[in-house]
C-alpha positions in Angstrom: 1.2 26.9 -11.5 4.1 25.7 -13.5 2.9 23.8 -17.4 4.1 20.9 -17.9 6.6 21.0 -21.6 4.7 17.8 -23.9 6.9 18.8 -26.9 9.0 15.8 -27.9 12.6 15.6 -28.2 14.5 15.2 -31.4 15.0 11.1 -31.6 18.6 10.4 -30.7 20.4 8.7 -34.0 21.6 5.5 -33.3 25.2 5.2 -32.1 27.3 2.2 -33.0 28.2 -0.4 -30.3 32.3 -0.8 -29.6 33.7 -2.5 -31.8 35.6 -5.9 -30.9 39.1 -7.0 -31.8 39.3 -9.9 -33.8 41.5 -12.9 -32.9 45.3 -12.5 -32.9 46.5 -12.0 -36.6 42.9 -11.2 -38.2 40.7 -8.2 -38.7 40.8 -4.7 -40.9 44.3 -3.7 -41.8 44.5 -0.2 -43.5 46.4 0.4 -46.9 48.9 2.9 -46.9 48.9 6.2 -49.3 45.2 7.3 -48.3 43.2 10.8 -48.7 42.9 12.4 -45.8 39.3 11.9 -44.7 36.7 14.1 -46.0 32.6 14.0 -45.5 32.2 13.4 -48.6 34.0 10.7 -49.0 31.4 7.9 -49.5 28.5 10.3 -50.8 28.2 8.2 -54.2 27.4 4.9 -52.7 24.1 4.3 -51.8 22.8 4.8 -48.3 23.6 1.1 -46.9 26.9 0.7 -48.9 27.3 4.8 -47.0 26.9 3.5 -43.7 28.6 1.0 -43.2 31.6 2.3 -45.4 31.4 5.1 -43.2 31.7 2.9 -40.0 34.1 0.5 -41.1 36.6 3.6 -41.7 35.9 4.6 -38.0 37.3 1.0 -37.3 40.6 0.5 -35.4 43.2 -1.4 -36.8 42.4 -5.9 -36.1 39.1 -4.7 -35.4 36.8 -7.6 -36.0 35.8 -7.1 -39.6 33.4 -11.1 -40.2 29.9 -10.0 -41.3 28.6 -11.2 -37.8 30.8 -8.4 -35.9 29.3 -5.7 -38.1 25.6 -6.9 -38.0 25.9 -6.6 -34.1 27.8 -3.9 -33.6 25.8 -1.3 -35.6 22.0 -0.9 -35.1 21.1 -0.3 -39.2 21.3 -3.4 -40.7 21.6 -7.2 -40.6 23.8 -10.2 -41.9 22.3 -10.5 -44.9 22.8 -6.6 -45.6 25.7 -6.3 -44.1 27.2 -9.0 -46.3 25.9 -7.5 -49.5 27.2 -4.0 -48.3 30.5 -5.6 -47.9 30.2 -7.0 -51.4 29.4 -3.5 -52.9 32.2 -1.6 -51.2 34.8 -4.5 -52.8 33.3 -4.1 -56.4 33.4 0.1 -55.7 37.3 -0.8 -54.9 37.8 -0.1 -50.9 38.8 -3.1 -49.5 39.7 -6.8 -50.1 39.6 -9.9 -48.0 42.9 -12.1 -48.1 44.1 -15.1 -46.0 47.9 -14.7 -44.8 50.3 -17.1 -43.2 51.1 -16.1 -39.8 54.1 -18.4 -38.1 56.0 -20.6 -39.8 56.8 -24.3 -40.1 54.9 -26.1 -37.6 52.5 -23.5 -36.5 52.1 -22.2 -39.3 48.5 -20.7 -39.6 45.9 -18.3 -41.7 44.0 -16.1 -40.6 41.8 -14.0 -42.4 42.3 -9.8 -42.9 40.2 -7.5 -44.5 42.1 -4.8 -46.4 40.2 -1.5 -46.5 40.9 1.5 -48.5 38.9 5.3 -47.8 40.2 6.0 -51.3 38.6 3.7 -54.1 41.1 2.0 -56.0 40.9 0.2 -59.4 41.6 -3.8 -60.1 45.1 -2.9 -61.2 45.9 -1.2 -58.4 44.8 -4.2 -56.0 46.3 -6.8 -57.9 49.8 -4.7 -57.5 49.2 -4.0 -54.1 48.2 -7.7 -53.1 51.1 -8.7 -55.2 53.7 -6.9 -53.2 51.8 -8.1 -49.8 52.0 -11.7 -51.0 56.2 -11.3 -52.0 56.7 -9.4 -48.9 55.2 -11.8 -46.1 58.1 -13.9 -45.0 58.3 -16.3 -42.3 58.5 -14.7 -39.0 62.2 -15.3 -37.4 62.3 -17.3 -34.4 65.1 -16.2 -31.6 67.5 -18.7 -30.9 67.7 -20.5 -28.0 70.7 -20.8 -25.9 72.0 -24.1 -26.4 71.7 -26.2 -22.9 75.2 -27.9 -21.5 75.6 -31.4 -21.8 74.1 -33.7 -19.2 77.3 -34.4 -17.6 77.8 -31.0 -16.9 76.6 -30.1 -13.6 74.8 -27.2 -12.7 76.6 -24.4 -11.2 76.3 -24.1 -7.0 74.6 -20.7 -7.3 71.8 -21.6 -9.8 68.9 -23.7 -9.3 68.7 -27.0 -11.7 66.2 -26.9 -14.4 62.6 -27.5 -13.2 61.8 -30.1 -15.5 59.1 -30.5 -18.6 55.7 -30.5 -18.0 53.6 -31.8 -20.9 51.2 -29.1 -22.5 47.7 -29.9 -21.2 45.4 -30.8 -24.2 42.4 -27.9 -24.5 40.7 -30.1 -26.3 37.7 -32.5 -25.0 39.2 -36.2 -25.2 36.2 -37.4 -26.6 35.0 -34.7 -29.2 37.7 -33.6 -32.0 38.5 -30.1 -33.2 36.7 -31.0 -36.5 33.5 -32.3 -34.6 33.8 -29.2 -32.6 34.1 -26.6 -35.6 30.8 -28.1 -36.9 28.8 -27.6 -33.5 29.7 -23.6 -33.9 28.2 -23.5 -37.5 24.6 -23.0 -36.4 25.8 -20.2 -34.0 28.0 -18.5 -36.5 24.5 -18.6 -39.1 21.6 -20.3 -38.0 21.0 -21.9 -41.6 23.6 -24.0 -41.0 22.6 -24.9 -37.1 23.8 -29.0 -37.3 22.4 -31.6 -34.9 24.7 -34.4 -33.2 24.4 -37.2 -36.0 25.0 -34.6 -38.4 28.2 -33.4 -37.0 29.1 -36.8 -36.2 28.4 -37.8 -39.9 30.9 -35.1 -41.1 32.9 -35.0 -38.9 35.5 -37.2 -40.8 35.4 -34.1 -44.1 35.7 -31.6 -41.9 38.6 -33.4 -39.9 40.8 -33.3 -43.7 40.6 -29.9 -43.6 42.7 -29.2 -40.5 44.8 -31.9 -42.1 45.2 -29.5 -44.4 46.1 -27.0 -42.2 42.6 -25.3 -41.9 41.4 -23.7 -38.4 38.4 -23.9 -36.7 37.9 -19.9 -37.7 38.5 -20.4 -41.1 36.4 -23.5 -42.1 33.0 -21.6 -40.2 34.2 -18.6 -42.0 34.6 -20.2 -45.5 31.5 -22.9 -44.4 28.8 -20.0 -43.9 30.5 -17.1 -46.3 27.7 -16.8 -49.6 24.5 -18.4 -47.9 21.7 -18.6 -49.9 18.2 -16.8 -48.6 17.4 -19.9 -47.3 19.2 -23.6 -46.8 16.2 -26.4 -46.5 18.9 -28.9 -45.6 21.7 -27.9 -43.3 23.4 -31.5 -43.7 23.4 -31.4 -47.2 24.7 -27.9 -48.3 28.0 -28.3 -45.6 28.8 -31.6 -47.2 28.4 -30.4 -50.6 30.8 -27.1 -48.9 33.3 -29.4 -47.3 34.0 -31.5 -50.3 33.8 -29.1 -53.2 35.5 -25.8 -51.2 38.2 -28.1 -49.4 41.5 -26.4 -49.5 45.0 -27.5 -50.8 47.2 -30.4 -49.7 50.0 -28.7 -48.2 53.2 -30.5 -49.3 54.8 -32.5 -46.3 58.4 -30.9 -47.6 58.0 -27.9 -49.3 60.6 -27.2 -52.1 63.4 -24.0 -51.1 62.6 -21.3 -52.5 65.3 -19.3 -54.9 67.4 -17.5 -53.2 66.5 -13.9 -52.6 62.4 -15.0 -52.7 60.0 -16.4 -51.1 56.7 -18.7 -50.9 53.8 -16.6 -51.5 52.0 -16.2 -48.6 49.1 -14.5 -49.1 46.0 -16.0 -51.2 42.9 -13.8 -52.3 39.3 -14.4 -51.1 36.2 -13.3 -53.2 34.4 -10.9 -51.1 30.8 -13.2 -51.7 31.5 -16.6 -51.5 35.3 -16.5 -50.0 36.6 -18.8 -52.2 40.7 -18.9 -51.9 43.4 -17.6 -55.5 45.6 -15.4 -56.7 45.3 -11.8 -56.8 45.2 -11.7 -61.0 41.9 -14.4 -60.5 39.8 -11.7 -59.2 38.2 -8.6 -60.6 35.9 -6.2 -58.4 36.5 -8.9 -55.3 35.1 -11.1 -57.1 36.0 -15.3 -58.0 35.0 -15.7 -61.7 31.5 -17.7 -60.8 30.6 -14.7 -58.5 31.0 -12.1 -61.3 27.8 -14.0 -63.0 24.9 -11.6 -63.8 22.4 -12.0 -61.5 19.7 -12.4 -64.5 21.7 -15.0 -66.4 20.0 -18.1 -67.6 19.8 -20.9 -65.0 22.4 -23.8 -65.1 21.8 -27.1 -64.7 22.4 -28.5 -61.3 26.4 -28.5 -61.2 28.8 -27.4 -58.5 27.7 -23.9 -58.3 23.6 -25.0 -57.6 23.9 -24.1 -54.4 23.7 -20.5 -54.9 20.0 -20.6 -56.0 18.8 -23.5 -54.6 14.8 -22.4 -54.4 15.3 -22.0 -58.6 16.9 -25.7 -58.3 14.0 -27.1 -56.2 11.5 -25.1 -58.3 12.3 -26.6 -62.2 12.6 -30.1 -60.1 9.1 -29.5 -59.1 7.9 -28.4 -62.6 9.6 -31.6 -63.9 7.8 -33.9 -61.7 4.6 -32.3 -62.8 5.3 -32.8 -66.5 5.5 -36.7 -65.8 
């Protein structure tokens, strides 16, 4: 009689799911002049950062690089851990995030790209590379359409008359604005910012100003959900504060023409932690000035950056109330 084999097989290591492609214009972009891949490329990094770096390095060009997608596609780390790992990889010199202009004129929109380097780079290299990217991102040429004949010229007998233009159908409900719809998606992107219908109605006007300044729904959601604290006691108040403090600059109605041989910058670097945009030289280790402050720095009085430590602020307020 055959003896059953009770020995257990070795556990199979988790295999990441196929990574989805980002929306057109977004996603991973590898920088040039990298060293060939080696087994010890990220050996100096901690275990979590090494795993995320190995995973990101294998992703194809244009793969989704937002925190939610990376957390969903690999089985070991959640969104907060992935966000911390990306911040550490930026400090280590492997990545930078930037807003890049796509299109031109009325069709201009801004997309978020993550520039990735398997080879660690210093701040000077990244500043030079991103400055060159900003200079060389010229408007994409639009093919000239043939000039239609005057209305009094009859159509050729062997050619059918052109069909009348049909107005483009709206893809957004007549009842809901793009600003309202963007706010309703915050809870899906991060449950800590789940808003009620009344919250969305109240904040709709503030969000609409972002659209008026050229932002799209993806950029608004990314900016409002980047660098969240561990807990958000009041999602409505938190979102309102960010809608005000992180409002993008007003686009000029008629931008001045660039001098011959030059072009207006079409790239702004984003802080790897909070997502604030700015010029490349204003960032160090991929972080803006406020995010570079050490975590053990003395707590500041309530101000614009109080959202970074909501729990500490609440604790201070409670202690002050006890003293009265």
